[in-house]
N, C-alpha and C positions, 0 to 999 in steps of 0.2 A: 689229196694223197692221201690213204689211209696205209696204216700196217697191222700186223696180225702176229699171235701168240699161238703155238700150237700144243695140241696137249696129246701125244702120242700114244700112251697108255691108256686111254680110255675109249671105253664103246660109246659111241656117241649117235648114231642115226637116228633122225627125227626130220622127216621133211618138214620145210619151213610152212608153217598155215597162218598166215596174217590174221585171220578173223580169231585164231585161238590166240595168238599171240597178244593182239591187241586188247582182248577181252582180260588176259590174265593180269592182275596185279604185280605178282613174282612172275618173271617171263619163265618158260619152259628150258630147264637147262641143256637138255640133249637138243633142242632146236638151236640154242646158241652155241654150242660146240658144233654141229653142222655148218652153221653159218661162218664161222672162224676156220674149222678144218677144210672146207669145201673153196675157201678163197671168194666167197659170195659177196661180201662187203668189199673186197679190194677195188680201187680205182673207181668207187662210187663217191659222190661229192656228199659233204653233209646233208644237203636238201634232199637229194635222193635216197638216203639213208633215214631220214626223220619220215620221208614219205612211205616207205617199206616197214620200218620198225614202230613208228608213231613217235611221240614225245619222249623224250628221254626221263626216266626216272630222276636224273640229276645231271647237272652240266657242271665238269670238273676243269679246274685250271691246273695245268701240269707244265712246266717248261714252258710258259707263254705260249699254249697251245690250248684250243677249247677241244674238250672230251665230250662224248654222251655216255652215258653210264645207264646200264638195266639192270636191276637185281634179278636174280633167278631163284627158283624156287628150291635150289639147293643154298641153304643158308650161310656158306661161307663162299661161295662164287658169285662173282657178277660178269657181265658184259660190259667192257669199256671200250670203246673206239677214241681211238686217237687220230687227230688231224694233224699232218705237218703244213706248217707256215707256207 
């Protein structure tokens, strides 16, 4: 099970393009926001998300749950996907 956080005050629309996403070392910020705001990742398994987004920049341990982290092209923003046990 996955969860999400929303950014209501940000203009975010950018259609997800797997090829562009996987080529980029720093992931496109607007694509990351679109994935979150459109709830595209909700309900997907860890395996499904990795198949869609590729390997995580980092795997974090937070409150005994494994999380996936993708750094974006905005220096202070990252996409963190948390999985409930």
